[in-house]
N, CA, C and O atoms as a GROMACS GRO file, in nm:
protein
  564
    1UNK      N    1  -3.379  -1.236   1.676
    1UNK     CA    2  -3.329  -1.235   1.540
    1UNK      C    3  -3.220  -1.129   1.524
    1UNK      O    4  -3.118  -1.153   1.461
    2UNK      N    5  -3.244  -1.009   1.583
    2UNK     CA    6  -3.141  -0.904   1.573
    2UNK      C    7  -3.013  -0.947   1.642
    2UNK      O    8  -2.904  -0.912   1.598
    3UNK      N    9  -3.025  -1.023   1.750
    3UNK     CA   10  -2.908  -1.072   1.822
    3UNK      C   11  -2.825  -1.164   1.733
    3UNK      O   12  -2.702  -1.156   1.732
    4UNK      N   13  -2.892  -1.250   1.658
    4UNK     CA   14  -2.824  -1.342   1.566
    4UNK      C   15  -2.752  -1.263   1.456
    4UNK      O   16  -2.636  -1.290   1.426
    5UNK      N   17  -2.822  -1.166   1.396
    5UNK     CA   18  -2.761  -1.085   1.290
    5UNK      C   19  -2.642  -1.005   1.344
    5UNK      O   20  -2.540  -0.993   1.277
    6UNK      N   21  -2.656  -0.952   1.464
    6UNK     CA   22  -2.548  -0.875   1.523
    6UNK      C   23  -2.425  -0.964   1.546
    6UNK      O   24  -2.313  -0.925   1.514
    7UNK      N   25  -2.447  -1.084   1.602
    7UNK     CA   26  -2.335  -1.175   1.628
    7UNK      C   27  -2.270  -1.220   1.498
    7UNK      O   28  -2.147  -1.226   1.490
    8UNK      N   29  -2.349  -1.251   1.397
    8UNK     CA   30  -2.296  -1.294   1.268
    8UNK      C   31  -2.217  -1.181   1.203
    8UNK      O   32  -2.107  -1.203   1.152
    9UNK      N   33  -2.273  -1.061   1.204
    9UNK     CA   34  -2.204  -0.945   1.145
    9UNK      C   35  -2.075  -0.916   1.220
    9UNK      O   36  -1.973  -0.886   1.159
   10UNK      N   37  -2.081  -0.924   1.354
   10UNK     CA   38  -1.963  -0.898   1.436
   10UNK      C   39  -1.854  -1.001   1.406
   10UNK      O   40  -1.736  -0.964   1.394
   11UNK      N   41  -1.891  -1.128   1.393
   11UNK     CA   42  -1.794  -1.234   1.365
   11UNK      C   43  -1.731  -1.212   1.227
   11UNK      O   44  -1.610  -1.229   1.211
   12UNK      N   45  -1.811  -1.176   1.128
   12UNK     CA   46  -1.759  -1.152   0.994
   12UNK      C   47  -1.664  -1.033   0.993
   12UNK      O   48  -1.558  -1.038   0.930
   13UNK      N   49  -1.701  -0.926   1.064
   13UNK     CA   50  -1.616  -0.808   1.073
   13UNK      C   51  -1.484  -0.842   1.143
   13UNK      O   52  -1.378  -0.796   1.100
   14UNK      N   53  -1.490  -0.921   1.248
   14UNK     CA   54  -1.369  -0.961   1.319
   14UNK      C   55  -1.276  -1.041   1.228
   14UNK      O   56  -1.155  -1.023   1.233
   15UNK      N   57  -1.332  -1.130   1.145
   15UNK     CA   58  -1.250  -1.208   1.052
   15UNK      C   59  -1.183  -1.119   0.948
   15UNK      O   60  -1.066  -1.140   0.915
   16UNK      N   61  -1.257  -1.021   0.897
   16UNK     CA   62  -1.200  -0.928   0.799
   16UNK      C   63  -1.086  -0.849   0.861
   16UNK      O   64  -0.982  -0.831   0.797
   17UNK      N   65  -1.103  -0.803   0.983
   17UNK     CA   66  -0.999  -0.726   1.051
   17UNK      C   67  -0.876  -0.813   1.075
   17UNK      O   68  -0.763  -0.768   1.051
   18UNK      N   69  -0.896  -0.935   1.121
   18UNK     CA   70  -0.783  -1.025   1.144
   18UNK      C   71  -0.709  -1.055   1.015
   18UNK      O   72  -0.586  -1.058   1.013
   19UNK      N   73  -0.782  -1.078   0.907
   19UNK     CA   74  -0.719  -1.106   0.778
   19UNK      C   75  -0.640  -0.984   0.730
   19UNK      O   76  -0.528  -0.999   0.681
   20UNK      N   77  -0.696  -0.866   0.745
   20UNK     CA   78  -0.629  -0.743   0.701
   20UNK      C   79  -0.504  -0.716   0.782
   20UNK      O   80  -0.411  -0.652   0.732
   21UNK      N   81  -0.499  -0.761   0.905
   21UNK     CA   82  -0.383  -0.736   0.993
   21UNK      C   83  -0.278  -0.845   0.984
   21UNK      O   84  -0.172  -0.833   1.045
   22UNK      N   85  -0.304  -0.952   0.908
   22UNK     CA   86  -0.207  -1.059   0.895
   22UNK      C   87  -0.090  -1.010   0.813
   22UNK      O   88  -0.109  -0.962   0.701
   23UNK      N   89   0.032  -1.021   0.866
   23UNK     CA   90   0.147  -0.972   0.791
   23UNK      C   91   0.168  -1.054   0.665
   23UNK      O   92   0.149  -1.175   0.665
   24UNK      N   93   0.208  -0.987   0.559
   24UNK     CA   94   0.239  -1.053   0.434
   24UNK      C   95   0.385  -1.091   0.436
   24UNK      O   96   0.472  -1.008   0.465
   25UNK      N   97   0.412  -1.216   0.406
   25UNK     CA   98   0.552  -1.262   0.406
   25UNK      C   99   0.628  -1.192   0.294
   25UNK      O  100   0.580  -1.185   0.181
   26UNK      N  101   0.747  -1.140   0.324
   26UNK     CA  102   0.824  -1.074   0.221
   26UNK      C  103   0.872  -1.175   0.117
   26UNK      O  104   0.898  -1.291   0.150
   27UNK      N  105   0.883  -1.131  -0.007
   27UNK     CA  106   0.933  -1.216  -0.113
   27UNK      C  107   1.084  -1.225  -0.097
   27UNK      O  108   1.156  -1.129  -0.123
   28UNK      N  109   1.131  -1.341  -0.053
   28UNK     CA  110   1.273  -1.358  -0.026
   28UNK      C  111   1.357  -1.347  -0.151
   28UNK      O  112   1.477  -1.321  -0.142
   29UNK      N  113   1.298  -1.366  -0.267
   29UNK     CA  114   1.371  -1.360  -0.392
   29UNK      C  115   1.350  -1.228  -0.466
   29UNK      O  116   1.368  -1.221  -0.587
   30UNK      N  117   1.311  -1.124  -0.392
   30UNK     CA  118   1.289  -0.992  -0.451
   30UNK      C  119   1.412  -0.907  -0.426
   30UNK      O  120   1.461  -0.898  -0.313
   31UNK      N  121   1.462  -0.845  -0.532
   31UNK     CA  122   1.584  -0.766  -0.522
   31UNK      C  123   1.557  -0.628  -0.581
   31UNK      O  124   1.505  -0.617  -0.692
   32UNK      N  125   1.591  -0.524  -0.509
   32UNK     CA  126   1.572  -0.387  -0.558
   32UNK      C  127   1.673  -0.357  -0.668
   32UNK      O  128   1.786  -0.403  -0.664
   33UNK      N  129   1.628  -0.278  -0.766
   33UNK     CA  130   1.716  -0.240  -0.875
   33UNK      C  131   1.683  -0.102  -0.926
   33UNK      O  132   1.593  -0.035  -0.876
   34UNK      N  133   1.758  -0.060  -1.026
   34UNK     CA  134   1.740   0.074  -1.083
   34UNK      C  135   1.742   0.066  -1.234
   34UNK      O  136   1.798  -0.027  -1.293
   35UNK      N  137   1.681   0.166  -1.295
   35UNK     CA  138   1.689   0.181  -1.441
   35UNK      C  139   1.831   0.223  -1.478
   35UNK      O  140   1.903   0.280  -1.397
   36UNK      N  141   1.869   0.195  -1.600
   36UNK     CA  142   1.995   0.239  -1.661
   36UNK      C  143   2.120   0.185  -1.594
   36UNK      O  144   2.229   0.237  -1.618
   37UNK      N  145   2.109   0.084  -1.511
   37UNK     CA  146   2.222   0.018  -1.448
   37UNK      C  147   2.214  -0.132  -1.477
   37UNK      O  148   2.106  -0.185  -1.500
   38UNK      N  149   2.328  -0.199  -1.475
   38UNK     CA  150   2.327  -0.344  -1.487
   38UNK      C  151   2.292  -0.401  -1.349
   38UNK      O  152   2.363  -0.380  -1.251
   39UNK      N  153   2.183  -0.474  -1.345
   39UNK     CA  154   2.135  -0.537  -1.221
   39UNK      C  155   2.164  -0.686  -1.231
   39UNK      O  156   2.128  -0.749  -1.330
   40UNK      N  157   2.228  -0.744  -1.130
   40UNK     CA  158   2.266  -0.885  -1.130
   40UNK      C  159   2.159  -0.969  -1.060
   40UNK      O  160   2.115  -0.938  -0.950
   41UNK      N  161   2.118  -1.076  -1.128
   41UNK     CA  162   2.013  -1.164  -1.075
   41UNK      C  163   2.055  -1.309  -1.080
   41UNK      O  164   2.125  -1.351  -1.173
   42UNK      N  165   2.014  -1.386  -0.981
   42UNK     CA  166   2.028  -1.531  -0.982
   42UNK      C  167   1.897  -1.591  -1.033
   42UNK      O  168   1.794  -1.525  -1.033
   43UNK      N  169   1.903  -1.718  -1.076
   43UNK     CA  170   1.782  -1.786  -1.121
   43UNK      C  171   1.678  -1.784  -1.009
   43UNK      O  172   1.710  -1.814  -0.894
   44UNK      N  173   1.555  -1.748  -1.043
   44UNK     CA  174   1.447  -1.744  -0.946
   44UNK      C  175   1.433  -1.611  -0.873
   44UNK      O  176   1.342  -1.593  -0.793
   45UNK      N  177   1.525  -1.517  -0.901
   45UNK     CA  178   1.521  -1.386  -0.836
   45UNK      C  179   1.444  -1.288  -0.923
   45UNK      O  180   1.452  -1.291  -1.046
   46UNK      N  181   1.369  -1.200  -0.857
   46UNK     CA  182   1.291  -1.098  -0.926
   46UNK      C  183   1.352  -0.961  -0.898
   46UNK      O  184   1.370  -0.922  -0.782
   47UNK      N  185   1.382  -0.890  -1.003
   47UNK     CA  186   1.432  -0.753  -0.994
   47UNK      C  187   1.312  -0.661  -0.980
   47UNK      O  188   1.221  -0.665  -1.062
   48UNK      N  189   1.311  -0.579  -0.877
   48UNK     CA  190   1.200  -0.487  -0.852
   48UNK      C  191   1.249  -0.344  -0.868
   48UNK      O  192   1.335  -0.298  -0.794
   49UNK      N  193   1.193  -0.274  -0.966
   49UNK     CA  194   1.221  -0.132  -0.984
   49UNK      C  195   1.097  -0.059  -0.936
   49UNK      O  196   1.006  -0.031  -1.014
   50UNK      N  197   1.094  -0.030  -0.807
   50UNK     CA  198   0.972   0.020  -0.742
   50UNK      C  199   0.927   0.154  -0.799
   50UNK      O  200   0.807   0.180  -0.806
   51UNK      N  201   1.019   0.240  -0.839
   51UNK     CA  202   0.980   0.371  -0.893
   51UNK      C  203   0.901   0.358  -1.023
   51UNK      O  204   0.831   0.451  -1.062
   52UNK      N  205   0.911   0.243  -1.088
   52UNK     CA  206   0.841   0.219  -1.215
   52UNK      C  207   0.731   0.114  -1.203
   52UNK      O  208   0.662   0.085  -1.301
   53UNK      N  209   0.712   0.057  -1.083
   53UNK     CA  210   0.620  -0.056  -1.063
   53UNK      C  211   0.649  -0.167  -1.164
   53UNK      O  212   0.558  -0.226  -1.223
   54UNK      N  213   0.778  -0.195  -1.182
   54UNK     CA  214   0.824  -0.290  -1.283
   54UNK      C  215   0.904  -0.400  -1.216
   54UNK      O  216   0.986  -0.375  -1.128
   55UNK      N  217   0.879  -0.524  -1.260
   55UNK     CA  218   0.953  -0.639  -1.207
   55UNK      C  219   0.997  -0.728  -1.322
   55UNK      O  220   0.924  -0.748  -1.419
   56UNK      N  221   1.119  -0.781  -1.309
   56UNK     CA  222   1.171  -0.877  -1.406
   56UNK      C  223   1.221  -0.997  -1.327
   56UNK      O  224   1.308  -0.984  -1.241
   57UNK      N  225   1.166  -1.113  -1.357
   57UNK     CA  226   1.208  -1.238  -1.290
   57UNK      C  227   1.296  -1.317  -1.386
   57UNK      O  228   1.260  -1.339  -1.501
   58UNK      N  229   1.413  -1.360  -1.337
   58UNK     CA  230   1.504  -1.445  -1.413
   58UNK      C  231   1.461  -1.589  -1.389
   58UNK      O  232   1.480  -1.644  -1.281
   59UNK      N  233   1.400  -1.651  -1.493
   59UNK     CA  234   1.341  -1.783  -1.480
   59UNK      C  235   1.440  -1.898  -1.503
   59UNK      O  236   1.448  -1.991  -1.422
   60UNK      N  237   1.515  -1.892  -1.615
   60UNK     CA  238   1.602  -2.005  -1.646
   60UNK      C  239   1.696  -1.973  -1.761
   60UNK      O  240   1.683  -1.870  -1.828
   61UNK      N  241   1.792  -2.063  -1.782
   61UNK     CA  242   1.878  -2.062  -1.899
   61UNK      C  243   1.846  -2.191  -1.973
   61UNK      O  244   1.866  -2.300  -1.920
   62UNK      N  245   1.794  -2.180  -2.096
   62UNK     CA  246   1.752  -2.299  -2.170
   62UNK      C  247   1.859  -2.349  -2.267
   62UNK      O  248   1.851  -2.462  -2.316
   63UNK      N  249   1.958  -2.266  -2.295
   63UNK     CA  250   2.066  -2.305  -2.385
   63UNK      C  251   2.193  -2.238  -2.337
   63UNK      O  252   2.192  -2.121  -2.299
   64UNK      N  253   2.302  -2.313  -2.338
   64UNK     CA  254   2.432  -2.253  -2.308
   64UNK      C  255   2.536  -2.324  -2.393
   64UNK      O  256   2.597  -2.423  -2.351
   65UNK      N  257   2.556  -2.271  -2.512
   65UNK     CA  258   2.655  -2.327  -2.604
   65UNK      C  259   2.779  -2.239  -2.613
   65UNK      O  260   2.857  -2.248  -2.708
   66UNK      N  261   2.796  -2.152  -2.511
   66UNK     CA  262   2.912  -2.064  -2.511
   66UNK      C  263   3.041  -2.145  -2.500
   66UNK      O  264   3.041  -2.256  -2.447
   67UNK      N  265   3.148  -2.088  -2.550
   67UNK     CA  266   3.278  -2.153  -2.547
   67UNK      C  267   3.321  -2.176  -2.402
   67UNK      O  268   3.332  -2.081  -2.325
   68UNK      N  269   3.346  -2.302  -2.364
   68UNK     CA  270   3.388  -2.330  -2.225
   68UNK      C  271   3.519  -2.260  -2.191
   68UNK      O  272   3.602  -2.236  -2.278
   69UNK      N  273   3.535  -2.228  -2.064
   69UNK     CA  274   3.659  -2.161  -2.023
   69UNK      C  275   3.778  -2.255  -2.047
   69UNK      O  276   3.765  -2.377  -2.041
   70UNK      N  277   3.892  -2.194  -2.075
   70UNK     CA  278   4.018  -2.263  -2.102
   70UNK      C  279   4.014  -2.350  -2.228
   70UNK      O  280   4.089  -2.447  -2.238
   71UNK      N  281   3.927  -2.315  -2.323
   71UNK     CA  282   3.924  -2.384  -2.452
   71UNK      C  283   3.928  -2.280  -2.563
   71UNK      O  284   3.904  -2.161  -2.539
   72UNK      N  285   3.959  -2.326  -2.683
   72UNK     CA  286   3.960  -2.238  -2.800
   72UNK      C  287   3.845  -2.282  -2.890
   72UNK      O  288   3.834  -2.401  -2.922
   73UNK      N  289   3.760  -2.188  -2.930
   73UNK     CA  290   3.644  -2.219  -3.012
   73UNK      C  291   3.644  -2.132  -3.136
   73UNK      O  292   3.701  -2.023  -3.137
   74UNK      N  293   3.581  -2.181  -3.242
   74UNK     CA  294   3.571  -2.099  -3.363
   74UNK      C  295   3.449  -2.008  -3.359
   74UNK      O  296   3.437  -1.916  -3.440
   75UNK      N  297   3.358  -2.033  -3.264
   75UNK     CA  298   3.239  -1.950  -3.246
   75UNK      C  299   3.220  -1.928  -3.097
   75UNK      O  300   3.243  -2.019  -3.017
   76UNK      N  301   3.178  -1.809  -3.059
   76UNK     CA  302   3.165  -1.778  -2.916
   76UNK      C  303   3.048  -1.849  -2.850
   76UNK      O  304   3.044  -1.859  -2.727
   77UNK      N  305   2.952  -1.899  -2.928
   77UNK     CA  306   2.837  -1.968  -2.872
   77UNK      C  307   2.731  -1.871  -2.821
   77UNK      O  308   2.743  -1.750  -2.839
   78UNK      N  309   2.628  -1.925  -2.759
   78UNK     CA  310   2.515  -1.844  -2.716
   78UNK      C  311   2.457  -1.899  -2.586
   78UNK      O  312   2.455  -2.019  -2.562
   79UNK      N  313   2.410  -1.807  -2.504
   79UNK     CA  314   2.331  -1.844  -2.387
   79UNK      C  315   2.192  -1.782  -2.406
   79UNK      O  316   2.180  -1.663  -2.435
   80UNK      N  317   2.088  -1.864  -2.390
   80UNK     CA  318   1.949  -1.818  -2.404
   80UNK      C  319   1.885  -1.814  -2.267
   80UNK      O  320   1.882  -1.914  -2.195
   81UNK      N  321   1.834  -1.695  -2.231
   81UNK     CA  322   1.780  -1.669  -2.098
   81UNK      C  323   1.630  -1.642  -2.108
   81UNK      O  324   1.584  -1.571  -2.197
   82UNK      N  325   1.554  -1.700  -2.015
   82UNK     CA  326   1.410  -1.678  -2.008
   82UNK      C  327   1.378  -1.595  -1.884
   82UNK      O  328   1.424  -1.624  -1.774
   83UNK      N  329   1.299  -1.491  -1.905
   83UNK     CA  330   1.258  -1.402  -1.797
   83UNK      C  331   1.108  -1.375  -1.809
   83UNK      O  332   1.047  -1.404  -1.912
   84UNK      N  333   1.050  -1.321  -1.705
   84UNK     CA  334   0.912  -1.276  -1.707
   84UNK      C  335   0.912  -1.133  -1.656
   84UNK      O  336   0.967  -1.104  -1.550
   85UNK      N  337   0.849  -1.044  -1.732
   85UNK     CA  338   0.844  -0.902  -1.693
   85UNK      C  339   0.700  -0.866  -1.659
   85UNK      O  340   0.606  -0.908  -1.728
   86UNK      N  341   0.684  -0.788  -1.553
   86UNK     CA  342   0.551  -0.750  -1.504
   86UNK      C  343   0.549  -0.601  -1.474
   86UNK      O  344   0.644  -0.547  -1.418
   87UNK      N  345   0.440  -0.536  -1.511
   87UNK     CA  346   0.419  -0.394  -1.481
   87UNK      C  347   0.292  -0.382  -1.400
   87UNK      O  348   0.188  -0.436  -1.438
   88UNK      N  349   0.299  -0.310  -1.288
   88UNK     CA  350   0.184  -0.288  -1.199
   88UNK      C  351   0.119  -0.418  -1.154
   88UNK      O  352  -0.002  -0.421  -1.130
   89UNK      N  353   0.195  -0.523  -1.141
   89UNK     CA  354   0.149  -0.654  -1.097
   89UNK      C  355   0.031  -0.707  -1.177
   89UNK      O  356  -0.045  -0.791  -1.129
   90UNK      N  357   0.015  -0.658  -1.301
   90UNK     CA  358  -0.097  -0.709  -1.381
   90UNK      C  359  -0.052  -0.749  -1.520
   90UNK      O  360  -0.077  -0.863  -1.561
   91UNK      N  361   0.012  -0.660  -1.594
   91UNK     CA  362   0.058  -0.694  -1.728
   91UNK      C  363   0.182  -0.780  -1.716
   91UNK      O  364   0.284  -0.737  -1.660
   92UNK      N  365   0.175  -0.902  -1.768
   92UNK     CA  366   0.286  -0.997  -1.755
   92UNK      C  367   0.321  -1.049  -1.893
   92UNK      O  368   0.234  -1.080  -1.974
   93UNK      N  369   0.454  -1.057  -1.920
   93UNK     CA  370   0.498  -1.104  -2.051
   93UNK      C  371   0.626  -1.185  -2.036
   93UNK      O  372   0.722  -1.138  -1.974
   94UNK      N  373   0.629  -1.306  -2.093
   94UNK     CA  374   0.756  -1.380  -2.095
   94UNK      C  375   0.847  -1.321  -2.202
   94UNK      O  376   0.799  -1.279  -2.308
   95UNK      N  377   0.977  -1.318  -2.176
   95UNK     CA  378   1.073  -1.270  -2.275
   95UNK      C  379   1.190  -1.368  -2.282
   95UNK      O  380   1.222  -1.436  -2.184
   96UNK      N  381   1.253  -1.374  -2.399
   96UNK     CA  382   1.371  -1.456  -2.421
   96UNK      C  383   1.480  -1.363  -2.472
   96UNK      O  384   1.460  -1.286  -2.566
   97UNK      N  385   1.598  -1.372  -2.408
   97UNK     CA  386   1.712  -1.289  -2.446
   97UNK      C  387   1.832  -1.380  -2.470
   97UNK      O  388   1.845  -1.485  -2.408
   98UNK      N  389   1.919  -1.338  -2.562
   98UNK     CA  390   2.038  -1.416  -2.598
   98UNK      C  391   2.164  -1.332  -2.583
   98UNK      O  392   2.160  -1.209  -2.588
   99UNK      N  393   2.276  -1.402  -2.563
   99UNK     CA  394   2.403  -1.331  -2.551
   99UNK      C  395   2.461  -1.292  -2.687
   99UNK      O  396   2.519  -1.184  -2.700
  100UNK      N  397   2.445  -1.378  -2.789
  100UNK     CA  398   2.505  -1.346  -2.920
  100UNK      C  399   2.407  -1.353  -3.035
  100UNK      O  400   2.426  -1.282  -3.134
  101UNK      N  401   2.304  -1.435  -3.028
  101UNK     CA  402   2.205  -1.441  -3.136
  101UNK      C  403   2.089  -1.347  -3.101
  101UNK      O  404   2.086  -1.288  -2.993
  102UNK      N  405   1.996  -1.333  -3.192
  102UNK     CA  406   1.882  -1.244  -3.170
  102UNK      C  407   1.769  -1.320  -3.102
  102UNK      O  408   1.754  -1.439  -3.128
  103UNK      N  409   1.692  -1.257  -3.019
  103UNK     CA  410   1.700  -1.118  -2.975
  103UNK      C  411   1.792  -1.103  -2.854
  103UNK      O  412   1.798  -1.191  -2.767
  104UNK      N  413   1.861  -0.993  -2.850
  104UNK     CA  414   1.944  -0.960  -2.734
  104UNK      C  415   1.874  -0.857  -2.645
  104UNK      O  416   1.916  -0.832  -2.532
  105UNK      N  417   1.767  -0.798  -2.699
  105UNK     CA  418   1.685  -0.704  -2.622
  105UNK      C  419   1.539  -0.738  -2.641
  105UNK      O  420   1.501  -0.809  -2.734
  106UNK      N  421   1.456  -0.686  -2.550
  106UNK     CA  422   1.311  -0.702  -2.560
  106UNK      C  423   1.248  -0.568  -2.523
  106UNK      O  424   1.302  -0.493  -2.442
  107UNK      N  425   1.134  -0.540  -2.583
  107UNK     CA  426   1.058  -0.419  -2.551
  107UNK      C  427   0.933  -0.456  -2.476
  107UNK      O  428   0.869  -0.558  -2.503
  108UNK      N  429   0.898  -0.371  -2.378
  108UNK     CA  430   0.779  -0.396  -2.298
  108UNK      C  431   0.730  -0.262  -2.244
  108UNK      O  432   0.796  -0.200  -2.160
  109UNK      N  433   0.614  -0.217  -2.290
  109UNK     CA  434   0.546  -0.096  -2.241
  109UNK      C  435   0.639   0.024  -2.226
  109UNK      O  436   0.639   0.091  -2.123
  110UNK      N  437   0.719   0.050  -2.328
  110UNK     CA  438   0.807   0.166  -2.328
  110UNK      C  439   0.943   0.143  -2.266
  110UNK      O  440   1.024   0.236  -2.258
  111UNK      N  441   0.972   0.021  -2.221
  111UNK     CA  442   1.101  -0.014  -2.163
  111UNK      C  443   1.177  -0.104  -2.258
  111UNK      O  444   1.117  -0.179  -2.335
  112UNK      N  445   1.309  -0.097  -2.254
  112UNK     CA  446   1.395  -0.189  -2.327
  112UNK      C  447   1.474  -0.268  -2.224
  112UNK      O  448   1.538  -0.212  -2.135
  113UNK      N  449   1.468  -0.401  -2.238
  113UNK     CA  450   1.537  -0.490  -2.147
  113UNK      C  451   1.650  -0.553  -2.227
  113UNK      O  452   1.627  -0.611  -2.332
  114UNK      N  453   1.774  -0.540  -2.176
  114UNK     CA  454   1.892  -0.591  -2.246
  114UNK      C  455   1.967  -0.688  -2.156
  114UNK      O  456   1.988  -0.663  -2.038
  115UNK      N  457   2.007  -0.800  -2.216
  115UNK     CA  458   2.090  -0.897  -2.145
  115UNK      C  459   2.235  -0.851  -2.157
  115UNK      O  460   2.291  -0.851  -2.267
  116UNK      N  461   2.296  -0.813  -2.046
  116UNK     CA  462   2.433  -0.763  -2.048
  116UNK      C  463   2.534  -0.878  -2.044
  116UNK      O  464   2.635  -0.875  -2.115
  117UNK      N  465   2.507  -0.980  -1.962
  117UNK     CA  466   2.600  -1.094  -1.954
  117UNK      C  467   2.535  -1.210  -1.880
  117UNK      O  468   2.433  -1.195  -1.813
  118UNK      N  469   2.597  -1.326  -1.894
  118UNK     CA  470   2.556  -1.447  -1.824
  118UNK      C  471   2.683  -1.509  -1.765
  118UNK      O  472   2.782  -1.527  -1.836
  119UNK      N  473   2.679  -1.542  -1.637
  119UNK     CA  474   2.791  -1.610  -1.573
  119UNK      C  475   2.738  -1.732  -1.499
  119UNK      O  476   2.620  -1.735  -1.463
  120UNK      N  477   2.819  -1.831  -1.475
  120UNK     CA  478   2.958  -1.848  -1.515
  120UNK      C  479   2.969  -1.902  -1.656
  120UNK      O  480   2.870  -1.948  -1.714
  121UNK      N  481   3.090  -1.896  -1.712
  121UNK     CA  482   3.114  -1.963  -1.840
  121UNK      C  483   3.105  -2.113  -1.816
  121UNK      O  484   3.137  -2.161  -1.707
  122UNK      N  485   3.063  -2.188  -1.918
  122UNK     CA  486   3.060  -2.334  -1.900
  122UNK      C  487   3.202  -2.389  -1.882
  122UNK      O  488   3.300  -2.326  -1.919
  123UNK      N  489   3.208  -2.509  -1.824
  123UNK     CA  490   3.334  -2.582  -1.812
  123UNK      C  491   3.325  -2.702  -1.906
  123UNK      O  492   3.222  -2.768  -1.914
  124UNK      N  493   3.433  -2.728  -1.976
  124UNK     CA  494   3.435  -2.837  -2.074
  124UNK      C  495   3.393  -2.968  -2.008
  124UNK      O  496   3.446  -3.006  -1.903
  125UNK      N  497   3.297  -3.036  -2.070
  125UNK     CA  498   3.252  -3.166  -2.023
  125UNK      C  499   3.159  -3.162  -1.903
  125UNK      O  500   3.121  -3.268  -1.852
  126UNK      N  501   3.122  -3.043  -1.855
  126UNK     CA  502   3.033  -3.032  -1.739
  126UNK      C  503   2.910  -2.951  -1.775
  126UNK      O  504   2.915  -2.859  -1.856
  127UNK      N  505   2.800  -2.986  -1.713
  127UNK     CA  506   2.677  -2.909  -1.731
  127UNK      C  507   2.663  -2.813  -1.613
  127UNK      O  508   2.680  -2.853  -1.498
  128UNK      N  509   2.633  -2.688  -1.643
  128UNK     CA  510   2.617  -2.588  -1.538
  128UNK      C  511   2.479  -2.604  -1.475
  128UNK      O  512   2.379  -2.600  -1.547
  129UNK      N  513   2.469  -2.620  -1.343
  129UNK     CA  514   2.337  -2.629  -1.279
  129UNK      C  515   2.264  -2.495  -1.289
  129UNK      O  516   2.326  -2.389  -1.284
  130UNK      N  517   2.131  -2.499  -1.304
  130UNK     CA  518   2.052  -2.377  -1.317
  130UNK      C  519   2.080  -2.279  -1.203
  130UNK      O  520   2.090  -2.158  -1.226
  131UNK      N  521   2.092  -2.329  -1.082
  131UNK     CA  522   2.112  -2.242  -0.967
  131UNK      C  523   2.244  -2.167  -0.966
  131UNK      O  524   2.262  -2.073  -0.888
  132UNK      N  525   2.337  -2.207  -1.052
  132UNK     CA  526   2.468  -2.141  -1.056
  132UNK      C  527   2.467  -2.017  -1.146
  132UNK      O  528   2.556  -1.932  -1.135
  133UNK      N  529   2.368  -2.006  -1.233
  133UNK     CA  530   2.366  -1.895  -1.329
  133UNK      C  531   2.329  -1.762  -1.263
  133UNK      O  532   2.248  -1.755  -1.171
  134UNK      N  533   2.393  -1.659  -1.314
  134UNK     CA  534   2.359  -1.520  -1.281
  134UNK      C  535   2.358  -1.443  -1.412
  134UNK      O  536   2.435  -1.472  -1.504
  135UNK      N  537   2.269  -1.345  -1.418
  135UNK     CA  538   2.264  -1.261  -1.538
  135UNK      C  539   2.277  -1.115  -1.498
  135UNK      O  540   2.244  -1.075  -1.387
  136UNK      N  541   2.327  -1.038  -1.592
  136UNK     CA  542   2.326  -0.893  -1.580
  136UNK      C  543   2.217  -0.841  -1.672
  136UNK      O  544   2.221  -0.865  -1.793
  137UNK      N  545   2.120  -0.771  -1.618
  137UNK     CA  546   2.006  -0.718  -1.694
  137UNK      C  547   2.007  -0.565  -1.682
  137UNK      O  548   2.021  -0.511  -1.572
  138UNK      N  549   1.994  -0.496  -1.797
  138UNK     CA  550   1.982  -0.351  -1.794
  138UNK      C  551   1.846  -0.313  -1.853
  138UNK      O  552   1.807  -0.362  -1.959
  139UNK      N  553   1.775  -0.226  -1.781
  139UNK     CA  554   1.645  -0.178  -1.827
  139UNK      C  555   1.654  -0.028  -1.847
  139UNK      O  556   1.698   0.046  -1.759
  140UNK      N  557   1.612   0.016  -1.965
  140UNK     CA  558   1.609   0.160  -1.995
  140UNK      C  559   1.470   0.198  -2.039
  140UNK      O  560   1.389   0.113  -2.077
  141UNK      N  561   1.443   0.327  -2.032
  141UNK     CA  562   1.310   0.377  -2.069
  141UNK      C  563   1.325   0.481  -2.178
  141UNK      O  564   1.226   0.536  -2.224
   0.00000   0.00000   0.00000
């Protein structure tokens, strides 16, 4: 009986050790950033501010009514951006930011997240694919 328990315990311990030694795949869409600077992100990219254990993921652009390039408009239009912010990999909050309408900033656990810009400008008669968008995000404390 002790032989069975020893073999079972040994096998379980070996599995735990192997699991613990398995390398974790790096997040290919993780980008290092800093506070108080404009950090540029593509759709699906997560900004990691490691000194703050803070991450902001740029999820999508749900509206882009900005004035297309090479056109004249009576209103500048708006781009609406969706992000997800996480602190310590536990507190998670979706946020929506706009270029010209409210809200242009969001607050989260003592941080202010501001949308600095969205590129590219739309082209008349064309829809911008999600993967083409980039945003400038500034986080201050």
